[in-house]
C-alpha positions as CSV (number, residue, x, y, z in Angstrom):
1,X,104.0,64.3,99.8
2,X,106.6,67.0,99.5
3,X,106.0,70.3,101.3
4,X,105.4,73.3,99.1
5,X,105.7,77.0,100.0
6,X,104.5,80.4,98.8
7,X,106.3,83.8,99.3
8,X,104.3,86.9,100.4
9,X,105.9,90.3,99.6
10,X,104.8,93.3,101.6
11,X,106.7,96.5,100.9
12,X,105.2,99.2,103.1
13,X,106.0,102.8,104.1
14,X,108.6,101.8,106.7
15,X,110.0,98.4,105.6
16,X,110.2,95.6,103.1
17,X,108.9,92.3,104.5
18,X,109.3,89.0,102.8
19,X,107.6,86.0,104.4
20,X,107.7,82.4,103.3
21,X,104.5,80.4,104.2
22,X,103.6,76.7,104.0
23,X,100.3,75.9,102.4
24,X,98.5,75.8,105.8
25,X,99.3,79.5,106.4
26,X,102.2,79.1,108.8
27,X,105.2,81.3,108.5
28,X,108.4,79.3,108.0
29,X,110.9,82.0,107.2
30,X,111.0,85.8,107.1
31,X,113.2,88.7,106.1
32,X,112.8,92.4,106.9
33,X,114.7,95.4,105.7
34,X,113.9,98.8,107.1
35,X,113.5,101.4,104.4
36,X,115.7,104.5,104.3
37,X,114.2,107.7,105.7
38,X,112.0,109.6,103.4
39,X,113.5,112.5,101.4
40,X,111.7,115.7,102.3
41,X,113.1,118.3,99.9
42,X,110.5,120.9,100.9
43,X,107.0,120.9,102.5
44,X,104.6,118.6,100.6
45,X,107.4,116.7,98.9
46,X,108.0,113.2,100.2
47,X,110.1,110.7,98.2
48,X,111.7,107.3,98.7
49,X,115.4,108.0,98.1
50,X,117.4,106.3,95.3
51,X,116.0,102.9,94.4
52,X,115.2,102.0,98.0
53,X,112.0,100.0,97.5
54,X,113.6,97.6,95.0
55,X,116.9,97.4,96.9
56,X,115.2,96.7,100.2
57,X,112.9,94.1,98.6
58,X,116.0,92.3,97.3
59,X,117.9,92.4,100.6
60,X,114.8,91.2,102.6
61,X,114.3,88.4,100.0
62,X,117.9,87.1,100.6
63,X,117.4,87.4,104.4
64,X,114.2,85.3,104.1
65,X,115.9,82.6,102.1
66,X,118.8,82.6,104.6
67,X,116.2,82.0,107.3
68,X,114.5,79.2,105.2
69,X,115.3,75.6,106.1
70,X,113.6,74.1,103.1
71,X,114.6,73.9,99.4
72,X,114.0,77.0,97.4
73,X,112.9,74.7,94.5
74,X,109.9,73.8,96.6
75,X,108.6,77.4,96.5
76,X,105.7,77.4,94.0
77,X,104.9,81.1,93.7
78,X,105.2,84.7,94.9
79,X,102.4,87.1,95.7
80,X,103.6,90.7,95.4
81,X,102.1,93.5,97.5
82,X,103.0,97.0,98.5
83,X,102.0,100.4,99.8
84,X,99.2,102.1,97.7
85,X,98.8,105.6,96.5
86,X,102.5,106.1,95.6
87,X,103.2,107.3,92.2
88,X,106.1,105.8,90.3
89,X,107.5,107.2,87.1
90,X,109.4,104.7,84.9
91,X,111.6,104.9,81.8
92,X,110.9,102.6,78.9
93,X,113.1,99.9,80.3
94,X,111.1,99.8,83.6
95,X,113.7,101.5,85.7
96,X,113.0,104.7,87.7
97,X,112.8,108.0,85.9
98,X,113.0,109.7,89.3
99,X,112.6,108.7,93.0
100,X,109.3,107.0,94.0
101,X,106.7,109.6,95.2
102,X,105.3,108.6,98.6
103,X,101.6,108.5,99.3
104,X,102.3,111.3,101.8
105,X,103.5,113.6,99.0
106,X,101.0,116.3,98.1
107,X,101.5,115.5,94.4
108,X,99.7,112.2,94.7
109,X,96.5,114.0,95.7
110,X,96.6,115.9,92.3
111,X,96.4,114.7,88.7
112,X,99.7,113.6,87.2
113,X,101.8,116.3,85.5
114,X,104.2,115.3,82.8
115,X,107.3,117.3,83.7
116,X,109.9,114.5,83.4
117,X,110.7,113.8,79.7
118,X,112.2,110.4,80.6
119,X,108.9,109.1,81.9
120,X,107.4,106.4,79.7
121,X,105.1,104.8,82.3
122,X,103.2,106.0,85.4
123,X,102.4,103.1,87.8
124,X,102.0,102.1,91.4
125,X,104.7,100.7,93.8
126,X,103.5,97.2,93.2
127,X,103.5,97.8,89.4
128,X,107.1,98.9,89.7
129,X,108.2,96.0,91.9
130,X,106.5,93.3,89.8
131,X,108.0,94.8,86.7
132,X,111.5,94.5,88.2
133,X,110.7,90.9,89.2
134,X,109.2,89.8,85.9
135,X,110.1,92.3,83.2
136,X,106.3,92.6,82.4
137,X,104.4,95.8,82.4
138,X,101.3,94.5,84.2
139,X,99.7,95.3,87.6
140,X,96.5,94.5,89.5
141,X,93.8,97.1,88.7
142,X,93.0,97.3,92.4
143,X,96.4,98.9,93.1
144,X,95.4,102.1,91.3
145,X,93.6,103.9,94.1
146,X,93.3,107.6,94.0
147,X,94.4,109.7,91.1
148,X,94.0,107.0,88.4
149,X,91.5,106.6,85.5
150,X,90.0,103.4,86.8
151,X,86.5,102.1,86.0
152,X,85.5,100.4,89.3
153,X,82.5,98.7,87.6
154,X,84.5,97.0,84.8
155,X,87.7,96.5,86.8
156,X,89.7,98.0,84.1
157,X,91.0,101.4,82.8
158,X,88.3,103.9,82.0
159,X,87.4,104.3,78.3
160,X,85.9,107.7,78.9
161,X,87.9,110.4,77.2
162,X,86.9,113.0,79.8
163,X,88.1,110.8,82.6
164,X,91.5,110.3,80.8
165,X,91.7,114.1,80.5
166,X,90.9,114.6,84.1
167,X,93.7,112.4,85.4
168,X,96.1,113.4,82.6
169,X,97.7,109.9,82.1
170,X,97.5,108.8,78.5
171,X,96.6,105.1,78.0
172,X,100.0,104.3,76.6
173,X,101.7,105.3,79.8
174,X,99.6,102.9,81.9
175,X,100.4,99.2,82.6
176,X,98.2,96.4,81.5
177,X,95.5,96.1,84.2
178,X,94.8,92.6,85.5
179,X,92.6,91.1,88.2
180,X,93.8,90.0,91.6
181,X,95.0,86.5,91.7
182,X,96.4,86.4,88.1
183,X,99.9,85.5,87.1
184,X,101.8,88.7,86.2
185,X,104.9,86.9,84.9
186,X,107.8,84.9,86.0
187,X,111.1,85.7,87.9
188,X,113.7,86.8,85.4
189,X,117.3,85.8,85.5
190,X,118.4,89.3,86.7
191,X,115.7,89.3,89.4
192,X,116.8,85.8,90.5
193,X,120.3,87.0,90.9
194,X,119.2,90.0,93.0
195,X,116.6,88.2,95.2
196,X,117.8,84.6,95.3
197,X,114.4,83.3,94.2
198,X,114.5,80.6,91.5
199,X,114.3,81.9,87.9
200,X,110.9,81.1,86.3
201,X,108.9,81.3,89.5
202,X,105.4,82.7,88.9
203,X,104.6,86.1,90.4
204,X,100.9,86.7,91.2
205,X,99.0,90.0,91.4
206,X,97.4,91.2,94.6
207,X,95.3,94.2,95.3
208,X,96.6,97.3,97.2
209,X,98.0,96.8,100.7
210,X,94.9,97.5,102.7
211,X,92.7,95.3,100.6
212,X,95.1,92.4,100.6
213,X,95.5,92.9,104.4
214,X,91.7,92.5,104.7
215,X,91.9,89.2,102.8
216,X,94.8,88.0,104.9
217,X,92.7,88.8,108.0
218,X,90.0,86.6,106.8
219,X,87.6,89.3,105.6
220,X,85.0,87.3,103.5
221,X,81.6,88.2,105.0
222,X,79.9,91.6,105.3
223,X,79.3,91.5,109.1
224,X,83.0,91.8,110.1
225,X,85.3,94.8,109.9
226,X,89.1,94.7,109.8
227,X,91.0,97.5,111.4
228,X,94.4,97.9,109.8
229,X,97.0,99.3,112.2
230,X,99.6,100.7,109.9
231,X,101.2,104.0,109.2
232,X,97.8,104.8,107.7
233,X,95.0,103.3,109.9
234,X,91.7,102.4,108.3
235,X,88.7,100.1,108.7
236,X,87.3,97.9,106.0
237,X,84.0,96.0,105.4
238,X,83.5,93.8,102.3
239,X,80.4,93.9,100.1
240,X,79.1,93.0,96.7
241,X,77.8,96.3,95.3
242,X,79.5,99.6,94.4
243,X,77.8,102.3,96.4
244,X,76.4,105.4,94.6
245,X,77.9,108.7,95.7
246,X,79.3,107.5,99.1
247,X,79.9,110.3,101.7
248,X,81.5,108.5,104.7
249,X,83.6,105.9,102.9
250,X,85.6,105.0,99.8
251,X,84.7,102.0,97.7
252,X,87.7,100.2,96.5
253,X,88.4,96.9,94.7
254,X,88.7,93.9,96.9
255,X,91.4,91.3,96.7
256,X,88.6,88.8,95.9
257,X,87.7,89.4,92.3
258,X,84.2,90.8,91.8
259,X,83.9,92.0,95.4
260,X,84.3,95.5,96.8
261,X,85.8,96.9,100.0
262,X,84.1,99.7,101.8
263,X,86.8,101.7,103.5
264,X,86.3,104.2,106.2
265,X,88.1,107.5,106.6
266,X,91.3,106.8,108.4
267,X,94.2,108.2,110.4
268,X,97.3,109.4,108.6
269,X,100.5,108.7,110.4
270,X,98.4,106.5,112.8
271,X,100.9,103.9,114.2
272,X,103.7,106.3,113.2
273,X,102.3,108.5,116.1
274,X,102.8,105.6,118.5
275,X,106.4,105.2,117.3
276,X,107.0,108.9,117.5
277,X,105.8,109.0,121.1
278,X,108.0,106.0,122.1
279,X,111.0,107.7,120.5
280,X,110.4,110.9,122.4
281,X,111.6,109.2,125.6
282,X,114.8,108.0,124.0
283,X,117.4,106.1,126.0
284,X,115.6,106.5,129.3
285,X,112.7,104.4,128.1
286,X,114.9,101.9,126.4
287,X,117.0,101.4,129.4
288,X,114.1,101.1,131.9
289,X,112.4,98.5,129.6
290,X,115.7,96.6,129.3
291,X,116.0,96.4,133.0
292,X,112.6,94.6,133.1
293,X,113.5,92.4,130.1
294,X,111.0,94.1,127.8
295,X,111.0,96.0,124.6
296,X,110.0,99.7,124.9
297,X,106.6,98.8,123.4
298,X,106.0,96.1,125.9
299,X,107.0,98.4,128.8
300,X,104.7,101.1,127.6
301,X,101.8,98.7,127.2
302,X,102.4,97.3,130.7
303,X,102.3,100.8,132.2
304,X,99.3,101.8,130.2
305,X,97.5,98.8,131.5
306,X,97.6,100.4,135.0
307,X,96.0,103.6,133.8
308,X,92.2,103.6,134.2
309,X,89.9,103.4,131.1
310,X,89.4,106.8,129.7
311,X,92.8,108.0,131.0
312,X,91.1,110.3,133.5
313,X,89.9,112.5,130.7
314,X,93.2,112.9,128.8
315,X,92.3,112.9,125.1
316,X,94.5,112.8,122.0
317,X,93.4,114.2,118.6
318,X,95.5,112.4,116.0
319,X,95.9,115.0,113.3
320,X,99.7,114.7,113.1
321,X,99.5,114.9,109.3
322,X,96.8,117.1,108.0
323,X,94.9,116.3,104.8
324,X,95.5,118.8,102.0
325,X,92.0,120.1,102.2
326,X,92.3,120.7,106.0
327,X,95.7,122.3,106.3
328,X,94.9,123.9,109.7
329,X,94.5,120.5,111.5
330,X,97.1,119.7,114.1
331,X,97.5,116.9,116.6
332,X,96.8,117.7,120.2
333,X,96.5,116.4,123.7
334,X,93.9,117.9,126.0
335,X,93.0,117.3,129.6
336,X,96.3,117.0,131.5
337,X,96.4,116.6,135.3
338,X,99.4,116.9,137.5
339,X,99.4,113.2,138.4
340,X,99.7,112.1,134.7
341,X,102.9,110.6,133.2
342,X,103.9,109.0,130.0
343,X,101.6,106.0,130.6
344,X,98.6,108.3,130.6
345,X,99.8,110.0,127.4
346,X,100.5,106.6,125.7
347,X,97.1,105.2,126.7
348,X,95.3,108.3,125.5
349,X,97.0,107.9,122.1
350,X,95.7,104.3,121.9
351,X,92.2,105.4,123.0
352,X,92.3,108.3,120.4
353,X,93.0,105.8,117.6
354,X,90.1,103.6,118.8
355,X,87.7,106.6,119.2
356,X,88.5,107.9,115.8
357,X,88.0,104.6,114.1
358,X,84.8,103.9,116.0
359,X,83.3,107.2,114.9
360,X,84.4,106.7,111.3
361,X,83.0,103.2,111.3
362,X,79.7,104.3,112.7
363,X,79.3,106.9,109.9
364,X,80.1,104.3,107.3
365,X,77.8,101.7,108.7
366,X,74.9,104.2,108.9
367,X,75.4,105.1,105.2
368,X,75.6,101.4,104.2
369,X,72.7,100.3,106.5
370,X,74.9,97.7,108.0
371,X,75.7,96.5,111.5
372,X,78.7,94.5,112.7
373,X,79.1,91.4,114.8
374,X,82.9,91.6,115.4
375,X,86.1,93.5,114.5
376,X,89.4,92.0,113.5
377,X,92.6,94.0,114.5
378,X,95.5,93.6,112.1
379,X,99.0,94.8,112.3
380,X,101.7,94.9,114.9
381,X,99.6,97.0,117.3
382,X,97.3,93.9,117.8
383,X,100.1,92.3,119.8
384,X,99.1,94.7,122.7
385,X,96.5,93.2,125.0
386,X,95.8,96.7,126.3
387,X,95.1,98.0,122.8
388,X,92.9,95.0,122.0
389,X,90.8,95.5,125.1
390,X,90.5,99.3,124.3
391,X,89.1,98.4,120.9
392,X,86.7,95.9,122.3
393,X,85.5,98.4,124.9
394,X,85.2,101.4,122.6
395,X,83.5,99.5,119.8
396,X,81.5,97.5,122.3
397,X,82.1,94.4,120.1
398,X,84.3,91.3,120.3
399,X,87.7,92.2,119.0
400,X,89.6,89.3,117.4
401,X,93.3,88.9,116.5
402,X,94.7,86.2,114.4
403,X,97.8,84.0,114.8
404,X,99.4,85.8,111.8
405,X,99.2,89.6,112.1
406,X,101.4,90.0,109.0
407,X,98.1,89.8,107.2
408,X,99.1,91.7,104.1
409,X,101.7,89.1,103.2
410,X,99.3,86.3,104.1
411,X,96.7,87.9,101.8
412,X,99.2,87.9,99.0
413,X,99.9,84.3,99.6
414,X,96.1,83.5,99.6
415,X,95.8,85.2,96.2
416,X,98.7,83.1,95.0
417,X,97.4,79.9,96.4
418,X,94.1,80.4,94.5
419,X,95.8,81.5,91.3
420,X,97.9,78.3,91.3
421,X,94.9,76.1,92.2
422,X,96.2,75.1,95.6
423,X,92.7,75.9,96.8
424,X,89.6,76.0,94.7
425,X,88.1,79.2,96.2
426,X,89.0,82.2,98.4
427,X,86.6,80.8,101.0
428,X,88.5,77.5,101.2
429,X,91.9,79.3,101.2
430,X,90.8,81.6,104.1
431,X,89.4,78.6,106.1
432,X,92.7,76.7,105.6
433,X,95.2,79.5,106.1
434,X,93.7,82.1,108.5
435,X,93.8,81.0,112.1
436,X,92.3,82.9,115.1
437,X,94.6,83.5,118.1
438,X,92.1,84.9,120.6
439,X,89.2,87.3,121.1
440,X,88.7,90.2,123.5
441,X,85.2,90.9,124.8
442,X,83.9,94.3,126.0
443,X,84.1,95.1,129.7
444,X,80.7,96.5,130.4
445,X,81.7,99.4,132.8
446,X,84.5,100.4,130.5
447,X,82.3,100.4,127.4
448,X,79.7,102.6,129.2
449,X,82.4,105.1,130.2
450,X,83.9,105.2,126.8
451,X,80.5,105.8,125.2
452,X,79.9,108.8,127.4
453,X,83.4,110.3,126.8
454,X,83.1,109.8,123.1
455,X,79.6,111.0,122.5
456,X,79.8,114.0,124.9
457,X,83.4,115.0,124.3
458,X,85.8,113.3,121.9
459,X,83.4,113.2,118.8
460,X,82.6,116.9,119.3
461,X,86.2,118.1,120.0
462,X,86.7,119.7,116.5
463,X,83.6,121.9,117.0
464,X,85.6,123.8,119.7
465,X,89.2,123.5,118.4
466,X,89.0,124.1,114.7
467,X,88.4,127.8,115.1
468,X,91.6,128.2,117.1
469,X,93.6,126.0,114.8
470,X,92.4,128.0,111.8
471,X,93.5,131.2,113.5
472,X,97.0,129.7,114.2
473,X,97.3,128.5,110.6
474,X,96.3,131.9,109.2
475,X,98.9,133.7,111.3
476,X,101.7,131.5,109.7
477,X,100.3,131.4,106.2
478,X,98.5,134.7,105.5
């Protein structure tokens, strides 16, 4: 029997990643193109320059095909995924009317304003990319998360005139909404020339990047949480019902049709903070890591492994990018001692991420009346044994990582495999394609210490610091 393959597209905040999988969920080729730096015209404005998302996707696709030993004609489909909460304004022909507005831009937290007369469509990053690939004006309804007139119960655009007025996007400016796991269209001749993928290849819809990452991590039951370590860090649990008036979570559409994801509050610029800290030390860190035959991240993780659990009380508050409704918030480190070095600072950042997500998870689980049996850590940060153990200890739960931590692209492939009838159900596809690498279990003494530090200090930090931060903010903005 001839081997067949599926392509998973994952265009995030920092790079375009194209991975080619076999039907057992193994990566056989990959291409990655780093995105250009965001254009920051003024505070609150964050845009992807030029046509960077599409250009980077095309280059990464050609890189993946160059890395592929098989025959491109044996590729049977493409699942297209991308960063959510962006706003993309298109002309009638599907090309950009202006640069893509990043999810970090203040405008995405407000209803759309029709200020560009060339705009014929308002869509998501995945809507734009799938349009460039297929020429069709269709997108998965689950990609419209935030300021969009979506009816979560019907999995379609709202038909309520008041909702349409609230979000200010006329129906004729919206793409056709489809379910996850549906064929959006087929690779056009022009897209084939740009990407290298065969003309006529089916392109399949997937839900927004976090939801499809949950699917690629194997999130099928309601007793497992997936923690997504990306530029935006969040935690997800799957369920069957749409909660009424949730307070500690968002309910979004799952990549499994008919299911919902309950998503906790997250950390903006989460893993970006880790990269920021690494880059602060520049060539000195790079050179020292090179001497030991390591990457800078491996070197920092090695050093952090020698720091005691709790970092001797050094704590990091991860508000490096404040929400629009909390403009006074700022990141901070508190609890320095003279013996502390970059390893303490680095470990405290990792612990701050785990503390924050633990507290957000607890609030969500209390509201849902759920308890968890395990957590799955997804994203590049899961490669760190130190980070995995910190998660297990702070959550006091087994922390699992999978063989494939590029789980957004794998989720897109699973959607495609089910759409093309490679597998008869999502449960079967997950069983065949998602493989566990290892599991970290809580160390009892560490878990006890973290619980005390969290309950008596970390979780209460803002009670003491918000007042000071508000005063600082008022000095600069009054």
